[in-house]
C-alpha positions as CSV (number, residue, x, y, z in Angstrom):
1,M,-23.6,8.7,-0.2
2,K,-24.5,8.2,3.4
3,S,-25.8,4.7,2.7
4,M,-22.3,3.6,1.4
5,T,-19.5,2.4,3.6
6,F,-16.2,4.3,3.4
7,A,-14.6,1.2,1.7
8,A,-17.4,0.9,-0.9
9,L,-17.2,4.6,-1.7
10,A,-13.4,4.4,-2.0
11,V,-13.7,1.5,-4.5
12,A,-16.3,3.3,-6.5
13,L,-14.2,6.4,-6.7
14,I,-11.1,4.6,-7.7
15,L,-12.9,2.7,-10.5
16,S,-14.3,6.0,-11.8
17,G,-10.8,7.2,-12.6
18,P,-8.5,10.1,-11.5
19,A,-9.8,13.6,-10.9
20,N,-9.0,16.2,-13.5
21,A,-5.9,18.3,-12.9
22,A,-4.2,21.1,-14.8
23,D,-0.9,20.4,-16.4
24,A,1.9,21.7,-14.0
25,A,3.8,24.6,-15.4
26,R,4.6,27.1,-12.7
27,G,6.8,25.0,-10.3
28,R,6.5,22.5,-7.5
29,I,5.0,22.7,-4.0
30,L,6.1,20.3,-1.3
31,L,3.2,18.9,0.7
32,V,4.4,17.2,3.9
33,A,1.9,14.9,5.6
34,S,2.2,12.8,8.8
35,S,3.1,9.1,8.6
36,V,1.0,8.1,11.6
37,N,-2.6,6.9,12.0
38,A,-3.0,7.0,15.8
39,M,-2.2,9.2,18.7
40,T,-2.0,8.7,22.5
41,L,-4.2,10.8,24.7
42,K,-3.2,12.1,28.1
43,D,-4.5,9.0,29.9
44,G,-2.5,6.7,27.6
45,R,-5.4,5.6,25.4
46,K,-4.9,5.5,21.7
47,I,-7.3,7.0,19.1
48,P,-7.2,7.0,15.3
49,T,-5.9,10.1,13.6
50,G,-4.6,11.3,10.3
51,Y,-5.0,14.3,8.1
52,F,-8.4,16.1,7.6
53,L,-9.6,15.5,4.1
54,N,-10.5,19.1,3.3
55,E,-7.2,20.4,4.7
56,L,-5.2,18.3,2.3
57,A,-7.4,18.1,-0.7
58,V,-8.7,21.7,-0.9
59,P,-5.3,23.4,-0.9
60,A,-3.6,20.7,-3.1
61,Q,-6.4,20.9,-5.7
62,A,-6.1,24.8,-5.7
63,F,-2.4,24.6,-6.2
64,I,-2.8,22.1,-9.1
65,R,-5.5,24.3,-10.7
66,A,-3.1,27.2,-10.5
67,G,-0.5,25.2,-12.5
68,Y,1.7,23.9,-9.7
69,D,2.9,20.3,-9.3
70,V,2.2,19.1,-5.8
71,V,4.8,16.6,-4.5
72,V,3.8,14.7,-1.4
73,A,6.3,13.4,1.2
74,T,5.9,11.7,4.5
75,P,8.5,10.8,7.1
76,D,8.2,7.0,6.4
77,G,7.3,7.3,2.7
78,N,3.9,5.7,3.4
79,A,0.5,6.9,2.1
80,P,-0.9,9.3,4.8
81,A,-4.0,8.3,6.6
82,V,-7.2,10.3,6.4
83,D,-9.0,10.9,9.7
84,A,-12.5,9.4,9.3
85,I,-14.1,12.2,11.3
86,S,-13.2,14.6,8.5
87,L,-15.3,12.7,5.9
88,T,-18.3,14.9,6.4
89,P,-20.0,17.5,4.1
90,E,-19.9,20.0,6.9
91,L,-16.2,20.5,6.3
92,F,-17.0,21.2,2.7
93,R,-19.5,23.9,3.5
94,G,-22.3,21.4,3.2
95,D,-21.5,20.4,-0.3
96,E,-21.6,16.6,-0.7
97,A,-20.3,16.8,-4.2
98,A,-17.2,18.6,-3.0
99,L,-16.6,15.9,-0.4
100,T,-16.9,13.2,-3.0
101,N,-14.5,15.1,-5.3
102,A,-12.0,15.6,-2.6
103,L,-12.1,11.9,-1.6
104,K,-11.7,10.9,-5.3
105,F,-8.7,13.2,-5.6
106,V,-6.8,11.7,-2.6
107,L,-7.6,8.2,-3.6
108,T,-6.4,8.5,-7.2
109,N,-3.6,11.1,-6.9
110,P,-0.3,9.1,-7.4
111,S,1.8,11.4,-5.3
112,I,-0.6,11.0,-2.3
113,Q,-0.9,7.3,-2.6
114,K,2.8,6.7,-3.2
115,P,4.6,9.7,-1.5
116,Q,8.3,10.2,-1.3
117,R,10.3,9.8,1.9
118,L,10.8,13.2,3.4
119,D,14.5,12.7,4.3
120,A,15.1,11.7,0.6
121,V,13.4,14.8,-0.6
122,V,15.5,17.0,1.7
123,K,18.7,15.2,0.6
124,G,17.7,15.6,-3.0
125,G,17.6,19.4,-2.7
126,L,14.8,21.8,-1.9
127,D,15.7,24.6,-4.3
128,K,13.3,23.0,-6.9
129,F,10.3,23.8,-4.6
130,A,8.5,27.1,-4.6
131,A,6.6,26.6,-1.3
132,I,5.9,24.1,1.4
133,Y,2.5,23.2,2.9
134,V,1.5,21.0,5.8
135,P,-2.2,20.0,6.3
136,G,-3.7,19.6,9.7
137,G,-5.6,16.9,11.5
138,R,-4.0,15.9,14.9
139,A,-1.4,13.6,13.3
140,P,1.4,16.3,13.1
141,M,1.2,16.4,17.0
142,V,2.7,12.9,17.0
143,D,5.5,12.7,14.4
144,L,5.9,15.9,12.4
145,M,6.6,18.2,15.4
146,E,9.7,16.2,16.2
147,D,10.8,15.2,12.7
148,R,14.3,16.5,12.0
149,S,13.9,16.2,8.3
150,L,10.9,18.5,8.4
151,G,12.9,20.8,10.6
152,A,15.6,20.9,8.0
153,A,13.1,21.6,5.3
154,L,11.4,24.4,7.2
155,N,14.8,26.0,8.0
156,Y,15.5,26.0,4.2
157,F,12.2,27.7,3.4
158,H,12.7,30.1,6.3
159,K,16.1,31.2,5.1
160,A,15.0,31.4,1.5
161,G,11.9,33.4,2.4
162,K,9.7,31.0,0.4
163,P,6.0,30.6,1.3
164,T,5.6,28.2,4.2
165,A,2.0,27.3,5.0
166,M,0.3,25.2,7.7
167,L,-3.4,24.7,8.7
168,C,-5.3,23.9,11.9
169,H,-3.2,21.5,14.0
170,A,-0.3,21.6,11.6
171,P,1.5,24.7,12.9
172,V,2.6,22.7,15.9
173,A,5.1,21.2,13.4
174,F,7.0,24.5,13.3
175,V,8.7,23.3,16.5
176,A,10.5,20.7,14.5
177,T,13.1,23.4,14.0
178,V,14.1,23.6,17.7
179,K,17.5,22.1,18.6
180,D,16.1,18.9,20.1
181,P,12.5,18.5,19.0
182,K,12.0,15.0,20.6
183,A,13.0,16.3,24.0
184,F,10.9,19.4,23.5
185,R,7.8,17.3,22.8
186,Q,8.6,15.0,25.8
187,A,8.8,18.1,28.0
188,L,5.4,19.2,26.8
189,V,3.8,15.7,27.4
190,Q,5.3,15.8,31.0
191,G,4.0,19.3,31.6
192,D,7.5,20.7,32.1
193,T,7.0,24.2,30.6
194,A,10.3,25.6,31.9
195,R,12.3,22.8,30.2
196,A,10.3,23.2,27.0
197,K,11.1,27.0,27.0
198,A,14.8,26.3,27.5
199,L,14.8,23.8,24.7
200,A,13.1,26.3,22.4
201,S,15.9,28.8,22.8
202,G,16.9,30.2,19.4
203,W,13.8,28.9,17.6
204,S,13.7,29.9,14.0
205,Y,10.2,31.4,14.3
206,A,10.5,33.2,17.6
207,G,8.5,36.4,17.4
208,Y,6.5,35.3,14.3
209,K,2.8,36.0,14.2
210,M,0.7,32.9,13.5
211,T,-2.6,31.2,14.1
212,L,-3.7,27.6,14.6
213,L,-6.5,25.6,16.2
214,S,-7.2,27.4,19.4
215,T,-7.5,25.7,22.8
216,A,-11.1,27.0,22.9
217,E,-11.8,25.0,19.8
218,E,-10.0,21.9,20.8
219,M,-11.3,21.4,24.3
220,P,-15.0,20.9,23.4
221,K,-14.0,18.1,21.1
222,E,-12.3,16.1,23.8
223,E,-15.6,14.7,25.2
224,A,-16.3,13.0,21.8
225,L,-12.7,11.6,21.8
226,G,-13.1,10.3,25.3
227,G,-10.0,11.8,26.7
228,K,-7.8,14.9,26.9
229,M,-5.1,15.9,24.5
230,P,-1.5,15.3,25.7
231,F,-1.0,19.1,25.3
232,Y,-2.7,22.0,23.5
233,I,-1.0,23.2,20.4
234,E,-1.8,26.8,21.1
235,D,0.4,26.4,24.3
236,V,3.1,24.7,22.3
237,V,3.9,27.5,19.9
238,R,3.4,30.2,22.6
239,V,6.0,28.4,24.8
240,A,8.4,28.2,21.8
241,G,8.0,32.0,21.3
242,A,5.3,32.7,18.7
243,E,2.8,35.5,18.8
244,V,-0.5,33.7,18.5
245,S,-3.7,35.3,17.2
246,V,-7.0,33.4,17.0
247,G,-10.3,34.4,15.6
248,P,-13.9,33.2,16.4
249,P,-14.3,29.4,16.6
250,A,-15.1,27.6,13.4
251,R,-14.7,30.7,11.2
252,P,-12.0,31.3,8.6
253,F,-9.0,33.1,9.9
254,V,-5.6,33.3,8.3
255,V,-2.4,35.1,9.5
256,V,0.4,36.1,7.1
257,D,3.8,37.1,8.6
258,R,6.8,37.3,6.3
259,E,7.0,33.8,4.6
260,L,4.6,32.2,7.1
261,I,0.9,31.6,6.1
262,T,-1.1,29.9,8.8
263,G,-4.8,29.1,9.0
264,Q,-6.7,28.6,12.3
265,N,-9.1,25.7,11.5
266,P,-10.7,23.5,8.8
267,A,-12.9,26.4,7.8
268,S,-9.8,28.3,6.7
269,D,-8.9,25.9,3.9
270,H,-9.9,28.1,0.9
271,E,-8.6,31.3,2.4
272,L,-5.2,29.7,3.2
273,S,-5.0,28.4,-0.3
274,D,-5.7,31.8,-1.8
275,A,-3.1,33.4,0.5
276,V,-0.4,30.9,-0.6
277,L,-1.1,31.5,-4.3
278,A,-1.1,35.2,-3.7
279,A,2.3,34.9,-1.9
280,L,3.7,32.8,-4.8
281,K,2.4,35.4,-7.4
282,A,4.1,38.2,-5.4
283,R,7.5,36.5,-5.4
284,P,9.9,37.4,-8.3
285,S,10.7,34.6,-10.7
286,R,13.9,32.8,-9.8
């Protein structure tokens, strides 16, 4: 596998046909991914970004195996970009076969390759969905955290008490529910914490317990990126009013508070999937 280029591997996997999936029977889960493939660092330099392969594929495949139909949506209706740095067996617990299976899944799944526009999904009604999930990778720091359609979707699931799950960097997107998410993000980029706090007044998730990629985990990665993050996501949700808990770096850690299910890092992919399915099972049929 290591001798093949990403493009060659992708072609081989597509030609081999779609991955097996169970017939959907239990309902639908809305999976919202970012539309962007680049982000700007603090010094203005742009780097590639996207979703982490295991953070999208592992939960999505778990939901499908459990009998749910996974419907993918992005803000622009484009296929989400996978972050190339996530194409490593280490994120699949050293299992190269699991990496290959996950890549095959995302390259052949019709909903991932041709997602719906998020605003159209929201306008079409969210009552048909049993849960919402947002995978990580740094891309949500760019568009999802200021996307008003995502904010509307999150507020629906919040009010309905339906499972709402995010992993790693993705919980930064909870701030899409503040009154002016674009201004909130701009204040963070400018380092204006006081303004950001004011803009977060009345946040839907104030006081909620959650976890996400810790600053202690993010900072050591900046050297490889060649620059600093525009802000740290742990600071973002704390400023907005969340109660943040983090476990040891690179170890699975999941926090459940009411309808929210959050995972700290890529290593939490299986545990978060299990927590979402447990929450769905515990909900009465409606």
